[in-house]
C-alpha positions in Angstrom: -48.7 -40.4 37.8 -48.9 -40.7 34.3 -52.5 -39.7 34.1 -51.9 -36.6 36.5 -48.9 -35.6 33.6 -51.4 -36.1 30.5 -54.1 -34.0 32.5 -51.6 -31.3 33.4 -50.0 -31.4 29.6 -54.1 -30.9 28.5 -54.4 -28.0 31.0 -51.4 -26.2 29.7 -52.2 -26.5 25.7 -55.8 -25.5 26.9 -54.8 -22.1 28.5 -52.2 -21.5 25.9 -54.4 -21.7 23.0 -56.9 -19.4 24.9 -54.1 -17.0 25.9 -53.6 -17.1 22.3 -57.1 -16.2 21.3 -56.9 -13.4 23.8 -54.0 -12.0 22.5 -55.1 -12.3 18.7 -58.8 -10.4 19.6 -56.8 -7.6 21.6 -54.8 -7.3 18.4 -57.5 -7.4 16.4 -59.5 -4.5 18.4 -55.8 -2.7 18.0 -56.0 -3.1 14.4 -58.9 -0.6 14.2 -57.3 1.6 16.0 -55.7 4.2 13.2 -54.1 6.6 15.7 -50.5 7.1 16.4 -51.0 5.5 20.1 -53.1 2.7 18.9 -50.5 2.2 16.1 -47.8 2.1 19.1 -50.5 0.0 21.1 -50.4 -2.3 18.5 -46.6 -2.3 18.0 -45.8 -3.4 21.6 -48.6 -6.3 21.5 -47.0 -7.8 18.5 -43.8 -7.6 20.0 -44.9 -9.1 23.3 -46.8 -11.7 21.3 -43.5 -13.1 19.4 -41.3 -13.0 22.5 -44.3 -15.2 24.7 -42.8 -18.5 23.9 -46.7 -19.9 25.6 -48.7 -19.0 22.6 -49.2 -21.2 20.0 -50.6 -19.9 16.7 -52.8 -21.6 14.6 -53.5 -21.7 11.1 -56.0 -19.2 11.1 -54.6 -16.7 14.0 -51.4 -16.7 12.0 -53.0 -16.0 8.8 -55.1 -13.3 10.6 -51.6 -12.0 12.4 -50.2 -11.8 8.9 -52.6 -9.9 7.9 -52.3 -6.9 11.0 -48.4 -7.0 10.1 -49.2 -6.4 6.3 -51.2 -3.4 6.9 -49.2 -2.5 9.5 -45.7 -2.2 7.2 -48.1 -1.0 4.5 -50.1 1.7 5.9 -48.5 2.6 8.9 -46.1 5.9 9.5 -42.4 4.9 9.3 -42.4 6.0 13.4 -44.4 2.7 14.1 -42.6 0.7 11.7 -39.1 1.4 13.2 -40.5 1.1 16.5 -41.8 -2.9 15.8 -38.0 -3.3 13.9 -36.2 -2.0 16.8 -38.3 -3.9 19.4 -38.4 -7.2 16.9 -34.3 -6.7 16.1 -33.0 -9.1 18.8 -35.8 -11.5 18.9 -35.4 -15.5 18.3 -39.3 -15.5 17.8 -39.9 -13.4 15.4 -41.9 -14.5 12.2 -39.3 -15.3 9.3 -42.0 -13.4 6.7 -42.0 -10.4 9.0 -38.4 -10.3 9.4 -37.6 -10.2 5.6 -40.6 -7.2 5.4 -39.2 -5.4 7.8 -35.6 -5.4 6.4 -36.7 -4.7 2.5 -38.5 -1.6 4.3 -36.8 1.6 3.8 -33.6 2.1 5.4 -34.8 4.0 8.5 -37.2 0.8 9.5 -34.0 -2.1 8.0 -31.3 -0.9 9.6 -31.7 -2.5 13.0 -32.8 -5.8 11.7 -30.5 -6.2 9.4 -27.9 -5.5 11.8 -29.2 -7.6 14.5 -31.9 -9.9 13.7 -30.3 -13.8 14.4 -33.5 -14.7 12.0 -31.9 -14.4 8.9 -29.6 -17.2 7.1 -26.6 -16.2 4.8 -29.0 -16.7 2.0 -31.5 -13.9 2.5 -28.7 -11.7 3.7 -27.1 -12.1 0.2 -30.3 -12.2 -1.3 -30.9 -8.8 0.2 -27.4 -7.3 -1.0 -28.4 -8.1 -4.1 -31.8 -6.3 -4.2 -32.1 -3.5 -1.8 -30.0 0.0 -2.1 -26.6 0.0 -0.8 -27.5 1.3 2.2 -28.8 -1.7 3.2 -25.6 -3.7 2.2 -23.9 -1.3 4.8 -26.3 -2.3 7.5 -25.7 -6.0 7.0 -21.4 -5.5 7.0 -22.1 -4.0 10.5 -23.4 -7.7 11.7 -22.0 -9.0 14.3 -21.2 -12.3 12.3 -20.4 -12.6 8.2 -19.8 -15.7 6.4 -17.1 -15.8 3.7 -20.0 -15.5 1.0 -21.5 -12.8 2.7 -18.5 -11.2 3.1 -17.6 -12.1 -0.5 -21.3 -10.7 -1.7 -20.9 -7.5 0.1 -17.6 -6.4 -1.7 -18.9 -7.0 -5.0 -21.0 -3.7 -4.5 -18.0 -1.9 -4.9 -19.2 0.5 -1.9 -16.6 2.4 -0.6 -18.5 2.4 3.2 -19.5 -1.6 2.7 -15.6 -2.3 2.0 -14.7 -0.1 5.1 -17.7 -1.7 7.3 -16.3 -5.6 6.3 -12.7 -4.6 6.6 -13.6 -3.4 10.5 -15.5 -5.9 11.0 -13.4 -8.5 12.6 -16.9 -11.0 13.2 -16.3 -11.0 9.6 -14.6 -14.3 8.2 -12.9 -12.8 4.7 -11.3 -15.3 2.0 -8.1 -15.1 0.7 -9.8 -13.8 -2.8 -11.7 -11.1 -1.2 -8.6 -9.8 0.9 -7.0 -9.5 -2.7 -9.9 -7.3 -3.9 -10.1 -5.5 -0.3 -6.2 -4.6 -1.0 -6.1 -3.5 -4.0 -9.2 -1.2 -3.4 -7.1 0.5 -0.5 -4.6 1.6 -3.0 -6.3 4.4 -3.6 -8.8 4.8 -0.5 -6.6 5.4 2.9 -9.3 4.3 5.0 -9.3 0.9 4.4 -5.6 0.5 4.8 -5.6 1.0 8.3 -8.4 -2.2 9.3 -6.9 -4.3 6.3 -3.2 -4.3 8.1 -4.9 -5.1 11.4 -6.6 -8.1 10.1 -5.7 -11.5 11.0 -6.2 -12.3 7.7 -3.6 -9.6 6.5 -0.1 -11.6 5.1 3.2 -10.5 4.6 3.1 -10.4 0.8 -0.3 -8.4 0.5 1.1 -5.8 3.3 4.5 -5.5 1.4 1.7 -4.2 -1.4 0.2 -2.2 0.7 3.3 -0.2 1.9 3.2 2.5 0.2 -0.1 3.4 -0.4 -0.9 3.4 3.3 -0.2 6.7 5.7 3.5 6.7 7.8 2.5 5.2 11.0 0.9 2.6 9.0 4.1 2.0 7.3 5.9 1.7 10.4 3.2 -0.6 11.8 3.4 -3.1 8.5 7.5 -2.8 8.9 6.7 -4.2 12.8 3.9 -6.8 12.3 5.0 -8.2 9.3 8.5 -7.8 9.2 8.5 -6.5 5.9 11.9 -6.0 4.0 13.4 -2.7 2.3 13.8 -5.5 -0.7 9.9 -6.2 -0.4 9.4 -2.4 -0.2 11.9 -1.4 -3.1 10.4 -4.2 -5.2 6.6 -2.6 -5.0 7.7 0.4 -5.1 8.1 1.2 -9.2 4.5 -0.9 -9.0 3.0 1.5 -7.0 4.5 4.7 -8.5 3.0 2.5 -12.3 -0.5 2.4 -10.9 -1.0 5.6 -9.5 0.1 7.5 -12.4 -2.1 5.1 -14.7 -5.3 6.2 -12.6 -4.3 10.2 -13.2 -3.1 9.5 -17.2 -6.5 11.3 -18.5 -5.3 14.2 -16.1 -1.4 14.3 -16.7 -1.6 18.1 -17.8 -4.1 19.2 -14.7 -1.8 21.5 -12.9 -4.2 20.8 -9.4 -4.2 16.8 -10.0 -0.4 16.9 -10.6 0.0 19.3 -7.2 -1.9 16.4 -5.7 0.3 13.4 -6.6 3.2 15.6 -6.5 2.6 16.0 -2.6 1.4 12.4 -2.0 4.8 11.6 -3.3 6.6 13.8 -1.3 4.9 12.6 2.0 6.4 9.5 1.2 9.9 10.7 0.3 9.6 9.7 -3.2 11.0 13.1 -4.7 14.0 11.4 -5.8 15.9 11.0 -8.6 14.8 7.4 -9.7 11.1 8.5 -9.0 11.5 11.7 -11.6 13.2 9.5 -14.5 10.2 6.8 -13.8 7.7 9.5 -14.1 9.4 10.7 -17.5 9.2 7.4 -18.9 5.7 7.2 -18.5 5.0 10.4 -20.5 4.3 12.7 -16.8 6.2 15.7 -18.1 4.0 17.9 -15.9 4.0 16.2 -12.6 7.9 16.0 -13.4 8.0 19.6 -13.4 6.3 20.2 -10.6 8.1 17.6 -8.8 11.8 19.1 -9.7 10.3 22.8 -8.6 9.4 21.3 -5.2 13.3 19.7 -5.3 15.1 22.4 -6.4 12.9 25.3 -4.1 11.7 27.4 -7.2 8.5 28.4 -9.0 6.5 26.3 -11.0 6.5 28.6 -13.9 10.6 28.9 -13.4 11.4 25.4 -13.8 9.2 25.1 -17.0 12.0 27.7 -18.5 14.7 25.5 -17.1 13.3 22.1 -18.5 12.5 23.9 -21.7 15.5 25.7 -22.2 17.7 24.8 -25.3 21.1 23.0 -24.4 20.4 21.6 -21.3 22.8 23.8 -19.0 20.1 25.2 -16.5 18.6 22.1 -16.5 22.6 20.8 -15.9 22.7 23.0 -12.7 19.3 22.4 -11.1 20.1 18.2 -11.6 23.4 19.0 -10.1 22.7 20.9 -7.2 20.5 17.9 -6.0 23.6 15.9 -6.0 22.3 13.4 -8.6 24.2 11.1 -10.5 25.2 11.6 -14.1 23.7 8.7 -15.4 20.2 9.9 -14.1 20.7 13.4 -15.4 21.0 11.9 -18.8 18.1 10.1 -18.5 16.3 13.0 -17.2 17.5 15.2 -19.9 17.1 12.8 -22.9 13.5 11.9 -21.4 12.5 15.8 -20.6 13.3 16.6 -24.1 10.0 14.6 -25.2 7.9 17.2 -23.6 8.9 19.5 -26.7 6.2 20.4 -29.5 8.5 21.1 -32.0 11.6 18.3 -32.4 11.8 16.0 -30.0 14.7 13.8 -31.0 17.7 15.3 -29.1 20.6 16.4 -31.4 23.8 14.3 -30.6 25.6 18.4 -30.0 23.3 19.6 -27.8 23.3 16.3 -25.6 27.5 17.2 -25.4 26.8 20.8 -24.3 24.5 19.4 -21.3 26.9 17.0 -20.4 29.6 19.4 -20.5 27.6 21.7 -18.7 27.2 19.1 -15.9 30.9 18.2 -15.9 31.9 21.5 -15.2 29.6 22.2 -12.1 30.4 20.8 -8.9 27.2 20.5 -6.6 28.2 23.5 -4.1 28.4 26.0 -7.5 25.4 24.3 -8.4 23.7 24.9 -5.5 24.9 29.1 -5.1 23.4 29.3 -8.8 20.2 28.0 -7.4 20.0 30.3 -5.1 20.6 33.4 -7.2 17.9 32.0 -9.3 16.0 32.4 -6.3 17.1 35.9 -5.3 16.6 37.0 -8.9 15.1 35.5 -11.8 15.9 37.4 -14.3 18.5 34.9 -16.3 15.5 32.7 -16.8 12.9 35.2 -17.2 14.6 36.5 -20.1 14.8 32.8 -21.5 10.9 32.8 -20.9 10.6 35.7 -23.0 12.3 34.2 -25.9 16.2 34.6 -25.7 17.0 30.7 -25.2 20.8 29.6 -25.5 21.1 28.6 -28.9 23.0 25.3 -30.0 26.3 25.7 -31.2 
């Protein structure tokens, strides 16, 4: 029995070696055909060779195959290399050397290998992230499974699409540190908010920090999934506005940018007296005027006149017409004076006049006055032309 087994084994080894030599001879023949058709046949034969478990390559044969592959990758047209990469991408028997060579090729060639090849170790992939272009990282981020270390390396690229691919990839394992990085990035990249809030690693604390940065439907989702409380939301609001305005610190006088920021705040129902005061404290006077204009439904140019008017009577009427409380008006009046080009210190008499005007008006009368200005802004235009109310 043992003799029969040994004979059978020797016969199989002989066949394997013979088949290996036949395959090598065929590869050498195909390698000399540099036509597009010949390259296609060579690619098919290589893929078949690497898939067969009955083919044994000795040292010499392996060296010949390596030479053929090197020549193919270096000189073949991109279509042939793409074909080879697509055929070898899912295979478990492809030589690691060949996989790494294809992975370092142009992204059109490398993409299927980077996304699907099971040959890579995380170390291989991290090295590719560090040495290849961002398109390679984007493809790697789409792999079915991604370990924590590889996810960290991908996020460090800082590329938004890479981050989005990782965030959307439920086969990726994301460490708490990397989740913090992604959450911070999502504040100014709304496309990250949805996948992050749906990830299993997302915590209620991080969800509350992300709350104001996402869309209305995802804010509702966060409330339902994480039970984020009103108190948590309020705690993150002030920091959210601080971070938002800090981002646009160098563009605070840009009308178009401030209109965008105003839209962002209004969409979240944040055009409130509290936010107006915070905006002024941060020195965003243009944004304050834009927000106030939206609040009282007047053009920004007329609102500029209201805010700049000496004495503050028009500003008192505007604030009173929005049902603003007196302490909030006082803060707004005093802080808004800092936008004046001349003396910025508020004279006590000017403050007294503003408070007197605020106290004398009730919200109904103030709203009627605002309606009058909407129909006939001549009173405000007169002040814009140089006839302000003088301080008594």
